[in-house]
LOTITI-633691 format. One line per 8 residues: number of its first residue (from 0); their letters; for each residue x, y, z of N, C-alpha, C. Coordinates in Angstrom, 3 decimals. Last residue first. Layout:
<atoms>
NUM = A = X/Y/Z/X/Y/Z/X/Y/Z ~ ...
</atoms>
This chain:
<atoms>
282 = KKRGIYLG = 6.901/-8.003/-18.394/7.873/-9.073/-18.180/7.469/-10.281/-19.022 ~ 6.482/-4.939/-20.091/5.881/-6.191/-19.657/6.941/-7.270/-19.521 ~ 7.547/-2.678/-21.177/7.878/-2.948/-19.789/7.315/-4.268/-19.280 ~ 6.640/-2.588/-23.836/8.071/-2.460/-23.567/8.461/-2.851/-22.156 ~ 3.873/-2.768/-23.529/4.601/-3.803/-24.252/6.082/-3.783/-23.882 ~ 3.370/-0.390/-22.065/2.968/-1.703/-21.534/3.767/-2.825/-22.199 ~ 4.317/1.591/-23.770/4.915/1.429/-22.449/4.612/0.045/-21.881 ~ 2.538/1.204/-25.903/3.972/1.019/-26.106/4.703/0.814/-24.786
274 = SIVLITGI = 0.164/1.894/-24.621/0.340/0.528/-25.142/1.817/0.218/-25.356 ~ 0.679/4.587/-24.136/0.509/3.696/-22.989/0.668/2.229/-23.419 ~ 0.812/5.461/-26.846/1.950/5.639/-25.941/1.866/4.671/-24.766 ~ -1.753/4.796/-27.777/-0.571/4.201/-28.406/0.652/4.304/-27.488 ~ -3.334/6.410/-26.130/-3.489/4.946/-26.067/-2.269/4.248/-26.667 ~ -2.470/8.929/-27.010/-2.222/8.527/-25.625/-2.329/7.011/-25.473 ~ -3.408/8.894/-29.672/-1.982/9.022/-29.391/-1.630/8.567/-27.986 ~ -6.181/8.748/-29.226/-5.499/7.661/-29.936/-4.002/7.688/-29.641
266 = ITYHTIGE = -6.558/11.217/-27.858/-6.923/9.944/-27.220/-6.187/8.777/-27.870 ~ -5.669/13.077/-29.781/-5.081/13.039/-28.442/-5.319/11.687/-27.787 ~ -7.391/12.567/-31.895/-5.959/12.358/-32.086/-5.263/12.242/-30.731 ~ -9.781/13.389/-30.795/-9.618/11.973/-31.082/-8.132/11.633/-31.289 ~ -8.734/15.881/-28.317/-9.360/15.430/-29.556/-9.214/13.909/-29.695 ~ -8.991/18.234/-25.936/-8.673/16.813/-26.064/-9.449/16.276/-27.260 ~ -7.627/21.573/-25.726/-8.625/20.608/-26.155/-8.100/19.180/-26.203 ~ -6.778/23.388/-22.947/-6.242/22.704/-24.115/-7.201/21.573/-24.487
258 = NLFYASYA = -7.320/25.005/-20.729/-8.329/24.873/-21.793/-7.755/24.286/-23.080 ~ -5.691/25.002/-18.584/-5.238/25.779/-19.743/-6.210/25.719/-20.914 ~ -6.987/23.462/-16.606/-6.356/24.734/-16.235/-5.984/25.611/-17.428 ~ -8.172/21.231/-17.984/-8.902/21.973/-16.939/-8.317/23.368/-16.705 ~ -6.287/20.317/-19.817/-7.653/20.610/-20.264/-8.376/21.493/-19.261 ~ -4.061/19.916/-18.213/-3.984/20.905/-19.291/-5.367/21.276/-19.811 ~ -4.988/17.888/-16.432/-4.570/19.200/-15.931/-4.614/20.257/-17.031 ~ -5.456/15.811/-18.278/-6.546/16.293/-17.422/-6.223/17.688/-16.891
250 = FGFVPCLF = -2.944/15.427/-19.352/-4.010/15.930/-20.228/-5.201/16.441/-19.423 ~ -1.598/14.535/-16.959/-1.162/15.703/-17.721/-2.246/16.274/-18.609 ~ -2.870/12.189/-16.117/-2.904/13.379/-15.273/-2.596/14.634/-16.088 ~ -2.158/10.651/-18.402/-3.557/10.804/-17.983/-3.714/12.049/-17.126 ~ 0.660/10.750/-18.501/-0.140/11.336/-19.590/-1.603/11.566/-19.192 ~ 1.306/9.451/-15.912/1.580/10.867/-16.178/0.781/11.453/-17.345 ~ 0.983/6.742/-15.648/-0.124/7.606/-15.238/0.072/9.063/-15.630 ~ 3.418/5.659/-16.401/2.227/5.338/-17.192/1.108/6.340/-16.911
242 = LWLSARTP = 5.267/6.131/-14.494/5.152/7.167/-15.523/3.999/6.880/-16.483 ~ 5.377/3.841/-13.062/4.458/4.876/-12.573/4.332/6.035/-13.555 ~ 7.385/2.355/-14.165/6.015/2.024/-14.550/5.026/3.095/-14.101 ~ 9.786/3.014/-13.023/9.387/3.780/-14.194/7.965/3.457/-14.665 ~ 10.035/1.061/-10.979/9.738/2.457/-10.659/9.185/3.227/-11.850 ~ 10.844/-1.497/-11.415/9.428/-1.208/-11.639/9.084/0.268/-11.455 ~ 13.499/-1.758/-10.773/13.067/-2.313/-12.061/11.620/-1.959/-12.396 ~ 13.768/-0.583/-8.200/14.414/0.014/-9.366/13.919/-0.508/-10.705
234 = ETKLLILW = 12.261/-0.101/-5.604/11.893/-1.022/-6.679/12.446/-0.507/-8.004 ~ 13.715/1.569/-3.861/12.948/0.439/-3.321/12.547/-0.574/-4.382 ~ 15.036/3.516/-5.419/15.776/2.760/-4.401/15.046/1.484/-4.003 ~ 13.076/4.548/-7.051/14.269/3.978/-7.676/15.054/3.111/-6.697 ~ 11.315/5.528/-5.089/10.883/4.435/-5.964/12.078/3.748/-6.624 ~ 12.920/7.582/-4.071/12.490/6.492/-3.187/12.067/5.283/-4.020 ~ 13.096/9.207/-6.295/14.316/8.586/-5.801/13.998/7.427/-4.855 ~ 10.379/9.964/-6.458/10.998/9.231/-7.561/12.261/8.513/-7.098
226 = LQVAAISV = 10.073/11.424/-4.097/9.294/10.205/-4.281/9.896/9.324/-5.378 ~ 11.791/13.537/-4.759/12.093/12.695/-3.602/11.341/11.359/-3.694 ~ 10.405/14.600/-6.916/11.733/14.024/-7.154/12.135/13.128/-5.989 ~ 8.033/15.452/-5.573/7.978/14.460/-6.652/9.335/13.798/-6.890 ~ 9.073/17.285/-3.504/8.212/16.124/-3.217/8.292/15.059/-4.313 ~ 10.965/19.061/-4.934/11.229/18.421/-3.646/10.401/17.145/-3.488 ~ 10.007/19.714/-7.510/11.436/19.488/-7.288/11.728/18.755/-5.984 ~ 7.021/19.644/-6.939/7.723/18.964/-8.039/9.180/18.658/-7.683
218 = PFILWAVS = 6.048/20.945/-4.577/5.430/19.688/-5.023/6.250/18.921/-6.075 ~ 8.309/23.022/-4.416/7.855/22.141/-3.340/7.172/20.855/-3.839 ~ 9.062/24.169/-7.009/10.027/23.849/-5.957/9.489/22.762/-5.036 ~ 6.798/24.524/-8.499/7.860/23.724/-9.094/8.933/23.351/-8.063 ~ 5.407/26.219/-6.753/4.865/24.891/-7.060/5.962/23.975/-7.615 ~ 7.088/28.484/-6.715/6.784/27.774/-5.467/6.277/26.361/-5.747 ~ 7.043/29.230/-9.451/8.302/28.885/-8.795/8.040/28.047/-7.545 ~ 4.295/29.766/-9.765/4.938/28.714/-10.556/6.230/28.254/-9.901
210 = FWFRGNLD = 4.001/31.905/-7.964/3.211/30.682/-7.784/3.870/29.516/-8.515 ~ 5.732/33.731/-9.126/6.090/33.162/-7.826/5.244/31.938/-7.472 ~ 4.361/34.240/-11.600/5.749/33.793/-11.571/6.063/33.095/-10.249 ~ 1.866/35.144/-10.778/1.952/33.916/-11.584/3.361/33.342/-11.531 ~ 2.549/37.555/-9.435/2.005/36.430/-8.689/2.095/35.111/-9.450 ~ 5.588/38.634/-11.130/4.279/38.840/-10.516/3.825/37.579/-9.779 ~ 8.007/39.735/-12.480/7.979/38.811/-11.350/6.716/39.016/-10.519 ~ 8.395/39.766/-15.669/7.486/40.441/-14.743/7.267/39.489/-13.560
202 = NAAPELFT = 10.752/40.094/-18.135/10.413/39.381/-16.902/9.562/40.254/-15.986 ~ 11.672/41.549/-20.198/10.844/40.387/-20.546/10.375/39.622/-19.313 ~ 13.400/43.422/-19.256/12.064/43.871/-19.646/11.115/42.715/-19.942 ~ 15.815/41.983/-18.896/15.007/42.402/-17.743/13.576/42.801/-18.111 ~ 16.992/39.342/-20.342/16.336/40.561/-20.830/15.388/41.035/-19.733 ~ 19.795/37.213/-20.428/18.822/37.927/-19.601/18.313/39.191/-20.288 ~ 21.694/35.614/-21.540/20.491/35.869/-22.335/19.407/36.638/-21.565 ~ 23.683/35.566/-19.529/24.023/35.964/-20.901/22.785/36.375/-21.699
194 = LTFPLLFF = 22.397/34.562/-17.278/22.866/35.952/-17.268/23.174/36.451/-18.677 ~ 21.919/31.928/-18.159/20.804/32.783/-17.732/21.202/34.245/-17.786 ~ 24.497/31.001/-18.554/23.607/31.128/-19.714/22.415/32.032/-19.382 ~ 25.507/30.978/-15.897/26.138/31.816/-16.938/25.251/32.032/-18.159 ~ 23.607/29.090/-14.569/23.641/30.528/-14.285/24.326/31.368/-15.365 ~ 23.863/26.364/-14.949/22.945/27.084/-15.824/23.083/28.600/-15.703 ~ 25.570/25.536/-12.953/25.968/25.302/-14.345/25.120/26.126/-15.313 ~ 23.997/26.196/-10.710/25.272/26.885/-10.945/25.735/26.729/-12.390
186 = AGFLIQWG = 21.863/24.355/-11.017/21.604/25.802/-11.050/22.882/26.578/-11.343 ~ 23.166/21.900/-10.673/22.504/22.198/-11.942/22.238/23.679/-12.110 ~ 23.901/22.171/-8.001/24.944/22.131/-9.036/24.353/22.452/-10.407 ~ 21.297/22.064/-6.922/22.126/23.256/-6.729/23.259/23.310/-7.752 ~ 20.451/19.495/-7.651/19.714/20.656/-8.144/20.558/21.922/-8.032 ~ 22.320/17.959/-6.268/22.265/17.854/-7.736/21.497/19.024/-8.340 ~ 21.839/18.709/-3.565/23.110/19.020/-4.207/23.012/18.978/-5.726 ~ 19.175/17.759/-3.138/19.535/19.162/-2.951/20.803/19.548/-3.680
178 = NISLLPLE = 19.414/14.998/-3.665/18.506/15.814/-4.462/18.880/17.288/-4.369 ~ 21.180/14.267/-1.620/21.542/14.052/-3.031/20.715/14.964/-3.927 ~ 19.587/14.894/0.596/20.845/15.626/0.374/21.316/15.475/-1.072 ~ 17.528/13.027/0.263/17.219/14.456/0.311/18.462/15.294/0.043 ~ 18.852/10.516/0.399/18.236/10.965/-0.850/17.968/12.460/-0.864 ~ 22.065/10.617/2.104/20.611/10.404/2.073/20.025/11.003/0.801 ~ 25.194/9.420/0.645/24.331/10.484/1.162/22.866/10.057/1.187 ~ 26.359/7.354/-0.710/26.388/7.306/0.741/25.428/8.329/1.353
170 = WKRSQFYV = 25.548/5.492/-3.614/25.552/6.773/-2.919/25.540/6.571/-1.405 ~ 26.820/3.975/-6.314/26.486/3.679/-4.924/26.664/4.965/-4.123 ~ 25.452/4.226/-9.655/26.347/4.654/-8.588/25.880/4.145/-7.229 ~ 23.521/3.598/-11.459/24.787/2.883/-11.592/25.768/3.208/-10.470 ~ 21.395/5.301/-11.048/21.236/3.911/-10.641/22.554/3.137/-10.677 ~ 22.434/7.643/-12.208/22.124/7.599/-10.781/22.052/6.155/-10.285 ~ 22.566/6.851/-14.906/23.798/7.197/-14.188/23.576/7.129/-12.677 ~ 19.869/6.541/-15.464/20.753/5.373/-15.559/22.055/5.631/-14.795
162 = TGFSYSLM = 19.073/9.234/-15.105/18.499/8.167/-14.287/19.385/6.929/-14.284 ~ 20.550/10.586/-17.089/20.731/10.913/-15.684/20.224/9.818/-14.772 ~ 19.487/9.451/-19.415/20.901/9.267/-19.106/21.157/9.509/-17.623 ~ 16.898/10.504/-19.122/17.100/9.060/-19.097/18.560/8.714/-18.802 ~ 17.391/13.240/-19.405/16.801/12.727/-18.170/17.039/11.223/-18.028 ~ 18.331/13.304/-22.036/19.214/13.712/-20.944/18.709/13.176/-19.611 ~ 16.011/12.479/-23.357/17.234/11.680/-23.482/18.196/12.008/-22.344 ~ 14.251/14.548/-22.766/13.954/13.188/-22.296/15.205/12.315/-22.317
154 = SFFLLAVG = 15.464/16.640/-24.166/15.381/16.713/-22.706/15.117/15.327/-22.112 ~ 15.075/15.715/-26.780/16.435/15.922/-26.285/16.447/15.962/-24.754 ~ 12.312/15.782/-26.909/12.986/14.489/-26.961/14.442/14.593/-26.498 ~ 11.948/18.594/-26.738/11.326/17.697/-25.771/12.047/16.353/-25.737 ~ 13.247/19.515/-28.997/13.772/19.884/-27.677/13.213/18.967/-26.593 ~ 11.494/18.458/-30.920/12.889/18.028/-30.891/13.524/18.337/-29.531 ~ 9.159/19.899/-30.333/9.151/18.438/-30.175/10.579/17.905/-30.089 ~ 10.044/22.484/-31.006/9.608/22.189/-29.649/9.617/20.693/-29.369
146 = KLTVSATL = 10.500/22.173/-33.735/11.612/22.521/-32.854/11.275/22.199/-31.401 ~ 7.926/21.752/-34.646/8.888/20.640/-34.721/10.098/20.908/-33.831 ~ 5.403/23.107/-32.449/6.386/23.235/-33.519/7.325/22.028/-33.499 ~ 1.936/23.528/-31.779/3.162/22.769/-31.537/4.096/22.985/-32.719 ~ 0.065/25.178/-32.723/0.112/25.045/-31.265/1.363/24.300/-30.830 ~ -0.285/25.356/-35.454/0.862/26.065/-34.876/0.867/26.053/-33.351 ~ -2.109/23.705/-36.575/-2.633/24.944/-35.989/-1.541/25.776/-35.328 ~ -0.558/21.571/-37.354/-1.310/22.295/-38.389/-1.834/23.631/-37.877
138 = LLPYTAVA = 0.339/20.595/-34.948/1.317/21.178/-35.872/0.615/22.020/-36.936 ~ -1.976/19.533/-33.974/-1.457/20.731/-33.316/-0.383/21.397/-34.167 ~ -2.387/17.210/-35.449/-3.304/18.335/-35.649/-2.812/19.635/-35.020 ~ 0.125/15.743/-34.509/-0.183/16.091/-35.899/-1.166/17.255/-36.046 ~ 0.389/14.872/-31.877/0.978/16.152/-32.259/0.492/16.645/-33.614 ~ -0.736/12.377/-31.741/-1.291/13.421/-30.882/-0.815/14.807/-31.301 ~ 0.966/11.069/-33.602/-0.476/11.164/-33.857/-1.090/12.302/-33.035 ~ 3.457/11.270/-32.303/3.274/11.872/-33.629/1.792/12.057/-33.944
130 = VGILGLFL = 2.987/9.783/-30.002/3.290/11.213/-29.866/3.073/11.926/-31.195 ~ 2.610/7.269/-31.267/1.552/7.887/-30.465/1.754/9.382/-30.294 ~ 5.092/6.786/-32.389/3.935/6.943/-33.286/2.800/7.638/-32.538 ~ 6.512/6.501/-30.001/6.837/7.603/-30.908/5.702/7.862/-31.889 ~ 5.279/4.149/-29.018/5.223/5.400/-28.274/5.503/6.610/-29.143 ~ 5.973/2.273/-30.951/4.560/2.604/-30.738/4.417/3.938/-30.013 ~ 8.773/2.300/-30.512/8.215/2.668/-31.824/6.746/3.072/-31.687 ~ 8.910/1.355/-27.895/9.382/2.707/-28.194/8.819/3.191/-29.528
122 = GTWIKRSV = 7.895/-1.254/-28.265/7.215/-0.307/-27.386/7.617/1.127/-27.676 ~ 9.856/-2.313/-29.945/8.465/-2.218/-30.410/7.695/-1.197/-29.582 ~ 12.060/-2.256/-28.232/12.092/-1.456/-29.464/10.679/-1.264/-30.017 ~ 11.042/-4.037/-26.336/11.353/-2.666/-25.931/11.415/-1.757/-27.149 ~ 10.793/-6.389/-27.803/9.567/-5.768/-27.281/9.823/-4.331/-26.816 ~ 13.416/-7.103/-28.386/12.555/-6.641/-29.471/11.319/-5.927/-28.948 ~ 15.872/-5.925/-25.977/14.871/-6.866/-26.485/13.996/-6.237/-27.563 ~ 19.227/-5.237/-26.312/17.910/-4.625/-26.104/16.864/-5.523/-26.744
114 = VNKLWLAH = 21.764/-7.044/-24.688/20.981/-6.883/-25.925/19.632/-6.281/-25.576 ~ 24.105/-5.244/-22.584/23.123/-6.292/-22.848/22.416/-6.021/-24.170 ~ 25.870/-3.466/-21.433/26.283/-4.209/-22.627/25.393/-5.432/-22.859 ~ 24.967/-1.790/-19.558/25.410/-3.104/-19.069/25.863/-4.010/-20.200 ~ 24.255/0.286/-21.266/25.232/0.547/-20.208/25.831/-0.773/-19.714 ~ 22.222/-0.897/-22.743/23.469/-0.547/-23.415/24.590/-0.317/-22.409 ~ 20.292/-1.105/-20.713/20.796/-2.314/-21.371/22.130/-2.035/-22.059 ~ 19.895/1.614/-20.167/20.370/0.728/-19.105/20.944/-0.554/-19.690
106 = LISILLPC = 18.874/2.521/-22.578/20.168/3.021/-22.123/20.763/2.141/-21.031 ~ 16.423/1.068/-22.599/17.400/0.908/-23.679/18.790/1.344/-23.222 ~ 15.188/2.000/-20.246/15.438/0.570/-20.430/16.511/0.327/-21.487 ~ 14.996/4.737/-20.797/15.803/4.296/-19.664/16.161/2.821/-19.818 ~ 13.215/4.652/-22.911/14.563/5.154/-23.150/15.503/4.703/-22.042 ~ 11.012/3.708/-21.483/11.571/2.891/-22.561/12.989/3.344/-22.915 ~ 10.535/5.790/-19.601/10.848/4.426/-19.153/11.480/3.556/-20.238 ~ 9.967/8.127/-21.270/11.260/7.963/-20.606/11.541/6.535/-20.130
98 = LAVGLTGI = 7.495/8.607/-22.239/8.300/7.634/-22.981/9.646/7.356/-22.306 ~ 6.450/10.660/-20.771/6.017/9.298/-20.418/6.817/8.229/-21.153 ~ 7.251/12.939/-22.048/8.027/12.513/-20.882/7.669/11.083/-20.481 ~ 5.173/13.154/-23.955/6.542/12.847/-24.365/7.380/12.314/-23.222 ~ 3.002/13.813/-22.341/2.963/12.584/-23.146/4.369/12.174/-23.567 ~ 3.745/16.288/-21.324/3.582/15.155/-20.409/3.608/13.838/-21.162 ~ 3.755/17.748/-23.732/4.947/17.677/-22.892/4.894/16.491/-21.950 ~ 1.140/17.554/-24.537/2.156/16.877/-25.345/3.449/16.737/-24.549
90 = GATIQQIA = 0.014/19.198/-22.511/-0.355/17.789/-22.642/0.664/16.991/-23.434 ~ 1.066/21.720/-23.022/1.425/21.046/-21.772/1.118/19.549/-21.846 ~ 2.234/22.083/-26.434/1.210/22.156/-25.399/1.671/21.387/-24.158 ~ 5.273/23.815/-27.385/4.356/22.680/-27.434/3.288/22.872/-26.368 ~ 6.976/25.904/-26.974/6.565/25.647/-28.346/5.706/24.399/-28.508 ~ 7.629/26.067/-24.320/7.259/27.315/-25.001/6.621/27.043/-26.358 ~ 8.509/23.558/-23.770/7.138/23.882/-23.370/6.671/25.202/-23.974 ~ 11.214/23.755/-24.527/10.286/22.964/-25.340/8.843/23.348/-25.051
82 = FVFASLYI = 12.296/25.212/-22.451/12.277/25.809/-23.784/11.289/25.066/-24.694 ~ 11.939/23.273/-20.447/11.263/24.568/-20.326/11.201/25.268/-21.677 ~ 13.616/21.220/-21.384/12.178/20.977/-21.251/11.402/22.294/-21.179 ~ 16.116/22.384/-21.187/15.611/22.026/-22.519/14.101/21.821/-22.477 ~ 16.196/22.589/-18.384/16.246/23.813/-19.192/15.740/23.540/-20.604 ~ 16.028/19.878/-17.610/14.940/20.794/-17.266/14.988/22.101/-18.050 ~ 18.404/18.649/-18.860/17.029/18.146/-18.987/15.984/19.228/-18.754 ~ 20.656/20.338/-18.175/20.299/20.006/-19.556/18.829/19.625/-19.669
74 = TVNLLGYI = 20.458/20.790/-15.311/20.869/21.822/-16.268/20.369/21.531/-17.676 ~ 19.334/18.210/-14.302/18.795/19.544/-14.031/19.150/20.521/-15.143 ~ 20.524/15.872/-15.095/19.163/15.794/-14.584/18.512/17.147/-14.356 ~ 23.154/16.521/-15.969/22.236/15.761/-16.817/20.780/15.952/-16.398 ~ 24.187/18.039/-13.824/24.271/18.543/-15.195/23.249/17.858/-16.094 ~ 23.757/16.351/-11.629/23.081/17.647/-11.698/23.076/18.232/-13.097 ~ 25.509/14.257/-12.329/24.070/14.001/-12.190/23.273/15.291/-12.278 ~ 27.929/15.642/-12.211/27.497/15.040/-13.476/25.991/14.786/-13.449
66 = MMPLWEGK = 27.974/16.322/-9.486/27.975/17.380/-10.503/27.472/16.840/-11.847 ~ 28.067/13.800/-8.340/26.933/14.673/-8.036/26.814/15.792/-9.074 ~ 30.550/12.834/-9.275/29.302/12.197/-9.715/28.075/13.055/-9.459 ~ 32.199/14.768/-7.805/32.127/14.758/-9.274/30.885/14.042/-9.783 ~ 31.605/14.074/-5.055/31.453/15.434/-5.587/31.281/15.437/-7.110 ~ 32.144/11.541/-4.091/30.783/11.819/-4.555/30.634/13.181/-5.220 ~ 34.608/11.094/-2.945/34.348/10.485/-4.245/32.979/10.787/-4.823 ~ 34.395/12.400/-0.492/35.342/12.887/-1.488/35.036/12.342/-2.884
58 = SPRVQKGL = 30.867/12.649/0.321/32.208/12.120/0.502/33.103/12.600/-0.638 ~ 28.880/15.625/0.933/29.218/14.428/0.158/30.625/13.942/0.499 ~ 27.227/16.722/3.785/28.477/16.842/3.024/28.771/15.550/2.269 ~ 24.983/15.850/5.156/24.836/16.814/4.067/26.079/16.865/3.187 ~ 23.113/13.571/6.995/24.425/13.854/6.419/24.240/14.746/5.201 ~ 20.504/15.082/9.003/21.002/14.125/8.017/22.395/14.525/7.533 ~ 19.089/16.683/10.741/20.285/16.006/11.230/20.845/14.975/10.274 ~ 17.050/18.232/9.914/16.712/16.850/10.257/17.911/16.051/10.754
50 = VVSILLMI = 18.485/20.539/9.277/17.523/20.578/10.382/17.185/19.159/10.852 ~ 19.899/19.619/6.994/20.621/20.051/8.199/19.706/20.012/9.416 ~ 17.780/19.126/5.230/18.666/18.035/5.626/19.430/18.366/6.902 ~ 16.805/21.709/4.938/15.947/20.699/5.576/16.796/19.524/6.052 ~ 18.974/22.789/3.552/18.640/23.308/4.880/17.758/22.325/5.643 ~ 18.766/21.357/1.186/19.954/21.162/2.015/19.718/21.690/3.431 ~ 16.289/22.332/0.251/16.449/20.908/0.554/17.667/20.637/1.425 ~ 16.841/25.075/-0.111/15.807/24.646/0.843/15.992/23.183/1.230
42 = IGALFFRT = 18.803/25.002/-2.127/19.125/25.557/-0.808/18.129/25.069/0.239 ~ 17.305/23.861/-4.263/18.514/23.218/-3.752/18.860/23.684/-2.352 ~ 15.213/25.749/-4.611/14.914/24.356/-4.259/16.132/23.667/-3.647 ~ 16.610/28.108/-5.313/15.790/28.073/-4.104/15.522/26.634/-3.661 ~ 17.886/27.247/-7.713/18.649/27.760/-6.581/17.853/27.659/-5.286 ~ 15.658/26.423/-9.336/16.727/25.503/-8.959/17.490/25.972/-7.730 ~ 14.007/28.723/-9.655/13.487/27.490/-9.067/14.614/26.609/-8.542 ~ 15.773/30.411/-10.963/15.181/30.801/-9.685/14.680/29.581/-8.943
34 = NSLVLPQA = 16.266/28.937/-13.308/17.344/29.174/-12.361/16.832/29.604/-10.988 ~ 13.672/28.874/-14.574/14.373/27.652/-14.182/15.410/27.912/-13.099 ~ 13.048/31.588/-15.007/12.134/30.736/-14.252/12.874/29.504/-13.715 ~ 15.267/32.249/-16.577/15.025/32.967/-15.318/14.110/32.133/-14.424 ~ 14.929/30.605/-18.786/16.078/30.380/-17.914/15.932/31.107/-16.574 ~ 12.454/31.632/-19.941/12.617/30.245/-19.499/13.750/30.039/-18.500 ~ 11.270/34.784/-18.605/12.050/34.012/-19.571/12.273/32.591/-19.038 ~ 7.888/35.211/-17.291/9.351/35.290/-17.245/9.992/34.480/-18.354
26 = ATLGIKTV = 5.139/34.953/-17.539/5.642/36.067/-16.736/7.159/36.215/-16.787 ~ 4.468/32.735/-18.884/3.733/33.948/-19.272/4.265/35.177/-18.533 ~ 5.815/30.717/-17.677/6.439/31.313/-18.853/5.674/32.521/-19.388 ~ 4.077/29.790/-15.701/5.212/30.618/-15.325/5.846/31.335/-16.500 ~ 2.338/28.191/-17.238/1.823/29.389/-16.553/2.970/30.337/-16.217 ~ 4.096/26.176/-18.005/3.410/26.967/-19.033/2.875/28.267/-18.440 ~ 4.677/25.102/-15.520/5.740/25.759/-16.287/5.140/26.651/-17.357 ~ 2.200/23.972/-14.933/2.699/25.070/-14.095/3.819/25.821/-14.807
18 = VSASAWLS = 2.055/21.974/-16.927/1.041/23.020/-16.841/1.563/24.225/-16.061 ~ 4.350/20.394/-16.355/4.157/21.000/-17.678/3.183/22.167/-17.612 ~ 4.000/19.494/-13.676/5.104/20.389/-14.020/4.880/21.096/-15.356 ~ 2.104/17.579/-13.153/1.680/18.984/-13.040/2.747/19.952/-13.522 ~ 3.292/15.118/-13.181/2.535/15.512/-14.380/2.126/16.978/-14.339 ~ 4.286/14.931/-10.589/5.219/15.083/-11.710/4.503/15.585/-12.963 ~ 1.942/14.519/-9.086/2.728/15.741/-8.910/3.647/15.990/-10.098 ~ 1.013/12.044/-10.034/0.112/13.200/-10.023/0.879/14.509/-9.893
10 = AFLFGTIL = 3.265/10.365/-9.665/2.716/10.590/-11.003/1.848/11.846/-11.049 ~ 3.616/10.472/-6.813/4.671/10.884/-7.735/4.095/11.244/-9.098 ~ 1.214/9.395/-5.901/1.538/10.792/-5.602/2.615/11.311/-6.545 ~ 1.526/6.765/-6.868/0.387/7.580/-7.298/0.671/9.061/-7.066 ~ 3.827/5.881/-5.486/3.804/5.957/-6.944/2.707/6.851/-7.476 ~ 2.924/6.041/-2.790/4.121/6.759/-3.239/4.115/6.945/-4.755 ~ 0.749/4.283/-2.812/0.532/5.705/-2.511/1.705/6.538/-3.015 ~ 2.155/1.903/-3.396/1.058/2.355/-4.253/0.808/3.844/-4.063
2 = RQM = 3.871/1.647/-1.248/4.438/1.876/-2.575/3.378/2.379/-3.550 ~ 1.954/1.207/0.762/2.826/2.373/0.835/3.436/2.696/-0.524 ~ 0.829/-1.211/0.000/0.000/0.000/0.000/0.863/1.261/0.000
</atoms>
């Protein structure tokens, strides 16, 4: 029951990131929104670790792996995802991220020099077809661009690399401290680019901006990522199955909060993606 609640909460919170990011981008540049979120989230998580008396300082051999994990899982993945959300709908963003389990399976097999099974390739193919079907009518109306879709898949690839890298390491730090450090390192790596492309006039730090930052920090960066790390630790081979629920939550959120329409293409595309996930992850 505990794992069921953990997985359900993770999927519901993780799927909200696309919608909230879309709201935040109406008030600020992508990198400003991302860097503000990352710095505050990392500092808050490390402070919580100190208050709880948890180990905060990484061992000598953990500094570099923590930086690499932060680069893959925060700097590259989340910044690319934020830029992608500018050019795609929130629902498509969630649908694309749902394909991560299959990418993770493929990268994990390649990492261990194993043969990738035919069912995983079949599942990934179905998933890609599903995203293409759901995206097709939106491309015609300019609600989605090919550049946005390309950025989305690039972000997914970085996230999948980060997950495989995390699972391949033996960490001494508690999960909360790992999460805090990787986000903080990701923020530092991103800061030079944020300052380079900063346009003060393009940023209105209003209520929408701070609501988005607060939501992306607490329910997403802290709660959802912490739940994800718990799932990876307790059931590493099944954790990614919870991403099945993300498209369902994502389209429900985008329809309710952003009035993004759900068409027959959306439904068919979502069914294809979930079918691909089922085939690819079925034992």
